[in-house]
N, C-alpha and C positions, 0 to 999 in steps of 0.2 A: 432396352433401347428400341424405341419405335423408329422405323425407317419411313422415308417419304414414299407414299404409295401413289399419290397424284401430285403433279407439279405443273403449273402453268407459268410460262415465262413470256412476258410482253405479248399476251394474246389479244389480238383485235379481230373483230368480225365486221365486215362491211357488207351491206346488201345494196345492190344497185336497182333502182326502179328507173322508169323512162328518163326522167330529167335529173334525179338526185341520187346521191349516195347517202345511205343511212348508216351511221356508225352504231352498231348494236352493242359491241363491246370495245372498250378503248384501253389498250395497254394494261390488261389485267395480269397481275402476278399473284399466285397463291400456292400454298403448299399444304397438303393434307397428309397426316401421318397415319400409319396403319393402326387400325383399332379405334381411331377417332370418330366422333360423331359431329358433323358440321351442318349447320342450317344456313341456307342461302335465302335471305329475305329481301323484300323490296317491293315497290309498287308494280302493278301490271305494266308490262312493256319495258321494265328496267333491264331486261336481258338475262333473267335468271334461268329460264328454260333453255335459252340458247347456250348459256355457259355450260349447263348440264350436258347437253347433247355433244358439245365439244369435248368436255372432260371424259365422256364415256366413249369417245372415238366414233360417234354416230355421224359426225360432221367434221369438216376440217376448218381451221381458222384461216382468215385472210392473211394474218401475219402472226409471228410468234410460234412457240413450240409447246406442245403438251407431252409430258412424260406420264405414261400410265403403267403402273407396276414396273417402273424403272426403264420402260422402253420409250424412246422418242417416237411418237405416232407418225410424224411426217415421213419417217424412213420405212414405214411398214406398208405392205400391199393391203388392199381391201380384205383379202382372204386372211392375212395375218391379224388384222384388226378384228375381224369377225371371230377368229379363233379365240382371241383374248376375251372377247365378250361372252362367247358361249362357255368358256371354261372358268372364268373368274368373276363375272359380273352379273348381278341380279338387278332387275328393274321392277319398280312398282309405279304405275301411272294413275292419274286421277280417274281416267276412264279405264276400267279394270283390264280391258283387253283380253278377256278370257275367250277361249274358242267355244262358241255356242253349242256345237254338236258334241262336245266332250263333257263327261261328268267332272265333278270336282276333282276326283282322283286322276282322271285322264289329263286334266289341265295341269295338275301338279307334277305328273311324271313326264309331261311333254319335253322339258329341257333335256332329259335323258335321250329321248329319241332324236332331238335336234343335234345332240352331240354324237349320235350313232352308237349309243350305249344301250344296254338292256334297261328296261324299266325297273327302277328300284322301288317296288310297290311298298315294301316294308318301311322304307324311309319316308315315302310319301304319306303313308297312313300315320306315321309318328308325327310328321309335321302338321297334318290336318288335325290330329288330336291336340297338338300343342296350341293350335289356334282355335280350339273348341269346336271343331266340326266333325267329330267322329260319326255323328248321326247323319251327316250330309254327304258322305263320300260318293254316293251314287246319284246325287242330284245334278241336274244340268244347271248352268248359270241362270237360265230363265226361271228356275224354281227357287232361286236363292235371293235373299234381300241384298241391298247394296252393301251393307256391312259384311255380310257373309261372303259376297263376291270379292270384296277387298281382302278379306282374310285368306281366301283361296289364292288370290294373287300374291299375298305375302308368303304363303307356304310354298308356292311355285318359285318365288324369287330365291328362297333359301334351299331349294332342292339341290342345286349344284354346289352347295357350300361356297357361296361366292366370297371372294376376298373383299369386294366392294358392293354395296347395295346403293343404287341411285333411286330415289323416290321423288317423283314430281307431284306435289300437292296430294300426298297419299290420303289426306283426310278431307280433301276438297268437296267430295260428294256425300259426306257422311254427316249424320246428326251428331250433336256434341257428345252424347254418351258413347255412341259407337266409335267416334273419332278417338275418344279417350282410351277405349279398349285397344284400338289398332295401334295407338302410340305406345301403350304399355308393351304390346307384343313386339313392336319394332325394336324397342330397347332391350327387351328380354332376349330376343333372338340375336341381337347385336352382341350382347354380353356372352351368351352361350357359345357363339361361333367366332367371337373375336372379329366380327365383320366391321369394316369401315363403313360408316353411314354418311351419305351425302344427300341432304333433304332440301328440296326447293319447297318453300311453304309460305303461306300467309298467316299460318296458325302460330300465334305467339307462345301459346302453351307448349307447342311442339318445339319451337326454337329454344325455349328456355331449358328444355331437357338436354339439349346438345352441349357438347364440350365447348364449342365455339359457334358464334353467329357471324356470318359475313353479310354485310348490308350492301345491296347493289342499288346504285342510283345513276341513272343516265349512262349505263354501260361501264361504270367505274365501281370498284369494290372497296368497301371500308370494313375494317375489323370492328366489331361492335361489342362493347362490354356490357353485360347485363348489370354489372355493378354501377356503371355510370348512370343508368336511367333510374 
């Protein structure tokens, strides 16, 4: 029995500029179960990344409520939200966000330090091996290709055994072949660790691999069936 791990209820997000109010998300309702992989697709500016930052508790909605791992986010302090993120959530972004002065290994063990734990070098090395980077552990990001940097970012995201992995255009900066590899890895790691995957992507190949695809259009979400198309 899979339980709900992320739930959005009537979530809206408005942004005010000088004269106008822009509605980025409009009354979004969704539920994601533990262990599920869900792709959020849609054109640029449809609100995909905004939705992801809200679901991850990085930002707060204008209206509505988000439950993350069973906790209503609006009732939590910033510290409590940050604690959930550092303990249960992994992130992979289009720009890899590696620390330039740290080696591949140092970047992967970083989440341990951020949690105030000892560096689990053994696990980090195993993760780097699982993404095919055993030969690169001592390299700095500047010495790695884009695909290698993204694989370091993946290994780092799985370092804390996250319950949920959020990935924002994880293949956006990669060539097709490298993208295909990274997609394989994502799903491999997802299955090994039972991690829930939430992917924001333009990549149709990537969305097809997911259990479900949510299509965003003008801040509204529609469930999309691959069988329909």
